[in-house]
C-alpha positions in Angstrom: 123.5 55.3 88.4 126.6 56.2 87.0 125.8 59.7 86.8 125.7 62.7 88.9 123.6 66.0 89.0 125.6 69.2 88.8 123.1 72.0 90.3 125.1 74.7 88.4 124.3 73.4 85.2 120.9 71.9 85.5 122.0 68.5 83.7 123.5 65.4 84.4 126.9 64.2 83.4 128.3 61.1 82.6 130.3 59.1 85.0 134.2 59.7 84.4 136.3 57.3 85.5 139.4 59.5 85.6 137.7 62.0 87.7 137.3 62.0 91.9 133.6 61.3 91.5 133.0 59.5 94.6 135.9 60.0 96.3 135.8 63.4 97.8 133.9 63.4 101.1 133.0 66.3 103.1 135.4 68.4 100.9 138.3 65.9 101.4 139.9 63.7 98.9 140.2 59.9 100.1 142.1 57.6 97.5 140.6 54.4 96.2 142.6 52.3 98.5 141.7 54.2 102.1 138.1 54.1 100.8 138.0 50.4 99.8 139.6 49.8 103.3 136.4 51.5 104.9 134.1 49.4 103.2 135.9 46.2 104.5 134.7 47.1 107.6 130.9 48.2 107.0 128.6 45.3 107.5 127.6 43.3 104.3 123.8 44.7 104.4 124.9 48.3 104.7 127.6 47.2 102.0 124.7 46.7 99.4 123.0 50.2 100.0 126.5 51.5 99.6 126.8 50.2 95.9 123.8 52.3 95.0 125.7 55.6 96.0 127.8 56.5 92.7 129.4 54.3 90.1 132.6 54.6 91.4 131.7 53.2 95.0 130.0 50.5 92.7 133.0 49.5 91.1 135.4 49.5 94.4 132.7 47.3 96.0 132.0 44.9 93.4 135.4 44.2 91.7 137.2 44.4 95.3 135.7 44.6 98.6 133.7 41.5 98.2 136.7 39.5 97.3 138.3 40.8 100.4 135.2 40.3 102.4 134.7 36.8 100.9 138.5 35.8 101.7 137.9 37.1 105.4 135.3 35.0 105.6 137.0 31.6 104.5 140.6 32.3 106.1 142.6 32.9 102.6 142.7 34.4 99.2 139.6 33.5 97.3 140.2 35.0 93.8 138.5 33.3 91.1 138.5 34.2 87.2 137.7 37.7 86.7 134.2 36.8 85.3 132.8 35.7 88.2 129.6 37.8 89.4 130.3 39.9 92.3 127.0 38.0 94.2 129.4 34.9 94.5 131.6 36.6 96.8 128.5 38.2 98.6 126.8 35.3 99.0 130.2 33.4 101.0 130.2 36.4 103.2 126.3 35.9 104.0 125.6 32.2 104.1 129.8 30.9 104.7 128.8 28.1 102.3 132.1 26.7 101.6 134.4 24.3 103.7 131.9 23.8 106.3 130.2 20.7 107.3 126.8 20.4 105.7 125.5 17.3 107.4 123.6 18.4 110.2 123.4 16.1 113.5 126.2 14.2 111.8 127.0 12.1 115.1 123.6 12.0 116.8 124.1 14.5 119.3 120.1 15.6 118.6 119.0 12.3 118.6 118.2 9.4 115.7 115.8 11.2 113.3 116.9 15.0 113.7 117.9 15.8 110.1 117.8 12.0 109.1 115.5 9.8 107.2 115.4 6.4 108.7 115.1 3.8 105.5 115.3 0.6 108.1 115.6 -0.3 111.6 115.9 -3.8 111.8 116.6 -5.7 115.0 116.9 -3.5 118.4 116.6 0.0 115.7 119.3 2.7 115.7 120.6 4.0 119.0 122.7 6.8 120.1 125.8 6.3 122.5 127.6 8.8 124.7 130.3 7.6 124.9 130.8 4.9 122.1 130.6 1.4 124.1 133.0 -1.5 123.3 135.3 0.7 121.2 137.7 3.6 122.4 136.8 7.0 122.5 136.7 8.8 119.2 139.6 11.1 118.0 139.8 14.3 120.0 141.9 15.5 117.6 139.1 15.9 114.7 137.4 19.5 114.5 134.3 17.0 113.0 133.5 15.7 116.5 133.3 19.4 118.1 135.1 17.8 121.4 131.7 15.6 121.6 131.7 11.6 121.6 128.3 10.8 120.3 128.0 8.2 118.1 125.3 6.2 116.4 125.0 2.6 116.6 123.0 -0.6 115.0 121.9 -3.3 115.5 121.4 -7.4 114.5 119.5 -6.6 111.5 119.9 -4.1 109.3 120.0 -0.5 110.2 120.0 2.1 107.7 119.1 6.0 107.4 120.2 9.0 105.0 120.2 13.0 104.6 119.7 14.7 101.7 121.1 18.2 101.1 119.8 21.1 98.9 122.9 23.0 98.0 121.1 26.2 96.6 119.5 26.7 100.0 123.3 26.2 101.4 124.4 29.2 99.7 125.5 27.7 96.4 124.5 29.5 93.4 123.9 27.9 90.2 126.9 29.8 88.6 129.3 28.2 91.5 127.8 24.8 90.5 127.9 24.6 87.2 130.8 26.8 86.3 133.0 26.8 89.1 132.1 23.0 90.2 134.1 22.8 93.1 135.3 19.6 94.6 133.1 18.2 96.9 134.8 15.9 100.2 132.3 13.3 101.6 133.7 11.5 104.8 132.5 9.6 107.7 134.3 7.9 110.9 133.3 4.3 111.8 133.9 0.8 114.0 132.6 -1.9 115.7 133.2 -3.5 119.0 135.8 -5.6 120.0 133.4 -8.4 120.7 131.5 -8.9 117.9 132.4 -8.1 113.9 130.0 -5.9 111.9 129.5 -4.4 108.5 129.5 -0.6 107.2 128.5 0.6 104.1 127.9 4.4 103.4 127.6 6.5 100.3 126.6 9.2 98.4 125.0 10.8 95.6 125.2 13.8 93.3 121.6 15.0 91.9 120.4 17.5 89.7 117.0 19.5 91.1 115.0 16.8 89.2 116.8 13.7 91.0 118.6 12.5 88.0 122.0 11.4 89.2 125.2 12.8 88.0 127.9 10.9 89.9 127.9 8.5 93.2 130.1 6.8 95.6 129.7 3.8 97.4 131.9 2.2 100.0 131.6 -1.1 102.3 133.9 -2.7 104.9 133.6 -5.9 106.8 134.6 -4.9 110.1 136.3 -8.2 111.6 139.8 -9.1 113.6 142.3 -6.4 113.9 140.2 -3.9 112.3 137.7 -4.1 115.2 137.7 -2.1 118.6 139.2 1.1 116.3 138.0 4.0 114.7 138.4 3.6 110.9 138.1 7.0 107.9 136.4 6.8 105.0 136.5 9.7 102.5 135.9 10.5 99.0 136.4 13.6 96.7 133.8 14.7 94.0 135.5 16.3 91.1 134.3 17.4 87.2 131.0 16.1 87.9 129.3 18.3 85.2 126.3 20.5 85.4 123.1 20.6 87.4 124.1 19.6 90.5 121.4 20.7 93.1 121.2 18.3 95.7 123.4 15.7 97.4 122.0 12.5 99.5 124.1 11.0 101.5 123.2 7.6 103.5 125.1 4.8 106.1 124.1 1.7 107.4 125.4 -1.2 109.4 124.6 -4.4 111.1 126.5 -6.9 113.5 128.0 -10.4 112.0 126.7 -12.3 115.1 123.3 -11.8 115.4 123.5 -10.5 119.0 120.5 -8.6 120.7 121.3 -5.0 121.5 123.7 -2.6 119.5 126.9 -5.0 118.5 126.5 -3.7 115.0 128.8 -1.2 113.2 129.1 2.3 115.1 129.7 5.7 112.7 130.2 9.3 113.7 131.3 12.6 112.3 129.5 12.4 108.9 130.7 15.2 106.5 129.8 16.6 103.3 132.5 20.0 102.5 132.1 21.9 99.5 135.7 22.8 98.8 137.0 26.8 97.5 138.0 25.2 93.8 141.8 25.5 94.0 142.7 25.9 90.3 140.6 29.1 90.5 142.5 30.5 93.2 145.6 32.4 92.9 148.1 34.3 95.3 146.3 37.6 96.7 147.4 39.9 94.2 145.2 42.7 94.2 143.3 44.7 91.8 143.7 48.3 90.6 141.2 49.9 92.7 142.4 53.7 92.6 
């Protein structure tokens, strides 16, 4: 790579960055800007092969095209520091890991146990309500609910479950996690019925591959009096958590405070974990020199 064969001379010639190598197609000269624009509409699998054609194409694609494709993917400029490897942008295009909810089945649409590990199921156990009973409907303007009205509900003894997220499986490379350390936002909506106070708790722990804790968050609330019969939102942002992050464990739990049979305990919906694009490393969309 980086050389081409001249049949008239019978030898390989080193790539010259000032030459038209890679920019002449069918005897037509294409400026680097135009060629890069064409590459923006090539599917990402074919784009990987295009990188192998010649040094000029490799430079255009790896220094510019992948970043622009990543910007299209997330809907805004994505320009990290110059030493970020091109494959970081490639994975953004392929797996779209940033700024999407990594919690699966976050409100119970697919049942209680799908993607969740039940840790405790006291009283009359966990249930799923659609729509929530004894409380207002979930906020209709919140994208996390996707227009659906499901929620988990707890009982008169503690109900607790957890979900574990492998960040590398979701598309985050060790480079992104260790060097960029993007902010991680954890959130959930919770409530309880108008006629029965309840307790709610949630939390998240950032872990290494060996399950060593790096940072954690825990939130508890006693939902009674004026707090009842309305939806509340808890959120927390992890930053500067250090190197080694590979796994996030999220849990939530609840119980009613009147010890009534049935499902009068706290309700929860819209659990969310989002890895944000690091704002401090983003910049205005100043184009690289691609000619």
